N, C-alpha and C positions, 0 to 999 in steps of 0.2 A: 658410129659403131651400134649395132644393133643388138637386142637381147638375145640372149640363148633361146634357141627356138625349142618350143614344147615337143615338136614332133621329131626333133634330133637332138639328144642330150650327149654332149662329148664324153668319151670315156678313155681311161688310161692306155688304151691301144694306140692313141695318136700321141705323136711326139710331144706337142704343146701342153697335153694334159697327162703326161708320163707319170707323175707323181701323185696326181688327185684324182681319186674316184669318184665323180659326182654322182652317178647314178646309185651307187651304193649308199650314199650318205643321205639321199634326199628322204624325208618323212612321206610315209605312205597316206592315201586318201585326202590329197590336197585338194581345197576348193579355190578356185581363182577369185580372186578380190573382185567386186564389181565395178569399183573405180579407182584403181591405183593414181596416184598423183602424177600428175605431169607439170613440172615446175620449170618456168623460163624467167631467166634474170639477164636483163639486157642493160647495159650501160652505155650511155651516149658519148659521143667523142669528147675528150677531155674530162671527162666526169670522174672526180677523185672522191670516193665514199671513205670517210673516217671512221664510221661505226660499221662494225662487222655485221655481216648478215648470218644469222645463226637457223639452220634447218634441221630438223629432228624428222628421221624415217623410223617408224615404229612397226615391230612384225607382231603379228597376232596367230595364236595356235590354230593349227589346221588350215591356215590360208597360203596360197600363192601370190605374192605381192610382185608388180612388175613397175615399179616406178621409174619415171623418167626424168632427168635433169638437163637442162641445157643453159650453158652460161655464155653469154656473147659480150666481148668488150670491144668497143669501137676504138678507134685511135687515141692512145693516150690517156685512156681510161684506167684507173686503179680500184680495187677492192679486195676486202678479205671475206672468204667463206669458211664457215666452221658448219661441217656437215657431219652430223650424229646418228649412229645407228643403235637401237635398243629395242627390246621386245621379249617376250615371255611365251614359252610353249615350244611345240614343233611346227616350224613353218619354214617357207622358202623365200627369200627375198633375192629377187632376181633382177638386178637393176643396170640401167644404161646411163652413163653420164657423158654429156659432149661439151667440150669448151672450145670456143674460138677466141683467139687474141689477135686482134689488129695491130698494126705497127704502133710500138712504142706502149702497148697496154701491158699491165702487170696485175697478176692474180696471185693471191696467198691463200692456199687451198689446204686446209686442216681436216683431216677425216678420222673420226674417234669412234671405234668399232667396239660396240659393248652389247652384242647382240646374245639372246638366251642361249643358254648351254645346249640346247637340242635342235637350234636352227641351223641353217644354211644360208650363207651369203653369197651370192656370185655379183661382183661388181665388174663392169665392162667400161673403162674410162678412154676416150679418145680426145687428144689435145691437138689441135692445129694452131700453129703459131706464124705469124709475120714478122716482118723487119724489127729487130731491136725489141720485142716483147719478151716478157719474163713471167715463167709459171714456177711459183714456190709450192711444193706439194710436201704434206707430211700426213703419215697415216698411223694411227695406234690401233693395233690388232689386240684386242684382249677378250674377245667373247666369240659366241656361235661355236657349233659342233664342228663346222666345215667353213672355211671362207676362201674365195679366191677373189684377190685384191689385184685385177690385171688393168696395166696402162698400155696405150699405145700413143706415142708422141711423134707427130710430124713436123718437123722444122722446114719450113718451106723458103724462107728469106734469110739474108744475112744478118749477123748480130743478135740473135734470138738466143735466150738461155732457159734451160728447164731442168729443174732439181727435184729430185725425189729421194726424199728421207721417210725413214720409218722405224717404229719399234714394236716389235712381236712380241707377246706375253704370253707363252703357250703353256697349259698345263693338263692334267686328267689324260682324256684321249683326244684333244682336240687337234685339229689339222689347220694349218695356215698357210697358204700359198700366196706369194707376192710374185707376179709374172710381169716384166716390163720390156718393151721394145720401144727404143728410140731411134727415128730414122732421121738422120742428118742429110737433107737435100740440098743445103745452101753453105757456102764457105763463112768462116769466121763465126761459128757459133759454139756454144757451150752447153754440155749435158752433164749430170752427175747424179749417181744412185748410192745412197749410204744408208744401209740397213743393219739394225742390229737385233738379235733375237735370243730371248732366252726361254729354255724349254725345261720344263720339270714332267715328272712321272713318266707316261707314255705318249707324252704329245709328239708330234711331227711337223717339222716346219719345212719349207720350199722356198727357194729363192731363184727364179730363173730371169736373169738380167741379160738382156741382149742390146748392142749398139750397131746400128748398120749405118755405115759411112758411104753414101753413094759418091760416084766419080766427081761431080761438081764441087763437093763439100770440102775445099782445101781448107787449112788452117783450123779443122776441128780440134775442138779439145773435149775429150769424153772420159769420164771416170765412173768406176763402179767398184763398190766394195761392200760384201755381205760377211759379218761376224757373228758367230752363234756361241752362246755358253749352254752347255748342257748339264742339266742339276742332278740328272739321275742317269743309271746304265739303259733304261728303258727309252729314252727320249731319242729322236733321230731328226737331222737335218740334212737336207738334200739341196745342194747348191749346183747351179750350173750358170756360171758367167759366160758370156760369148760376145766376142768381137767379128764383124764382118765388114772390111774395109776395103773400097775400091779407089780412095784417093791415096796421094803419094807423099802428102806433106801435112801429117796429121799428129796430135799427141793423145794417144789412147792407152789407157791402162785399166786392168781388172784384177780382183783379188778376193779370196774368202778364206775364213778361217773357222773351224769348229774345234771347239776343246771344253775342258773344264777350267775352274778356278785354279790359279796358281798356289801350290802348298807355301811356298815361300813368302808370299802375300798375306795368306791367311796367318801363318807363324808369326809374321811382324806385327798384325794388328793384335793377335791375342797377347802376344808378349807385352803390348801397351795397355792391357788390362780389358779388353773385350772379349766376351764369350764367343763361341764358334757362330752361333746364329746372328750376332751383331756385326761379327767380322765378315761373314758372308754377304748380308745385306748391304752392308757399306760398300765393297767390292762391286757388286752387282750393280747398285744405285750409280757409282760412278761410270760403269760401263755404258748403261743407257743414257746417262745424263749427257755425253758427248753428243748423242743426237739431238737430244731435248733441247740443248743449249742453241742448236741452230735455229730453234722457231723464233721468229721476230715479235709475234704477239706474246706480249709478258703474260696476260692471263691465260692464255692456252698454253703456254709453257709451264706455268705454276699448276694448271690442272693436269697435265700430263706428268709433270714428277708426282704430285701428290697421288695420282692412280698407280703409278708404278709402285710407290712406297706400299701402299694398301697389298696390291698384289703380292709384293716379296713377303710382307709380313704373313699372309695367307698361306703361302706355298712352302716358307722355309721353316 
């Protein structure tokens, strides 16, 4: 997957960008960074990495960053990658990520997005999987003015699994767009998309999740679910789950909910001695923890829960 072209920036007139107006959000007078990083991680056949690799991508005011990350795992290799995004000022980080998983390879990929409040982040991630490989992906979106976190997964051989989980925490006028396309091209494969969003003030969230089951992909098991909590009348969530199925022996489902906290649950907690803010925070924390609990790395899971707790203390 290539970077978004500077000569052609997609607009909301295109279906895939229907809910996200990128040109309107971009900072003015950006200067292209002279040397954006190009990072290649290559693990050889059977290599199992017990220590996680941690990479930080930092944005700087007034710059256009175009980093490239490529991860190649040969047959049977395993690793954990923690990809962090931070920065300060008005900048655009336009990043391409390519993941290639050979037969039996396994990648745990954790993406923590905490870019500056005046920044724009566009991430295009392409994943190619061979027989019995596993991709475990998790994204925490808690920063930037506008984020487009896009994944395109191609499952090319049988027995492979891909999991996309995420938590989106948006406040102020933040815009967070998660767009996923999973292509099942082989039989006996599994995919899952599970995202939960919490939106406050005038924030806007987007979830576009699509599963494309090609004709040879019999016995596909595909699942997608997006749940959103709106904490204010001005918050908005746009959800578009899609299934495109050409095989006739599959198990596929999708669903989406958007709403507010239940009054009965709040009343119950307040009757047990909690004030309203404490009750709201407890319910919301439990809501997002269902996703965080799926994170296999205990250090990452603890960090995500801590960041969620701090965010809730700030917005409630």
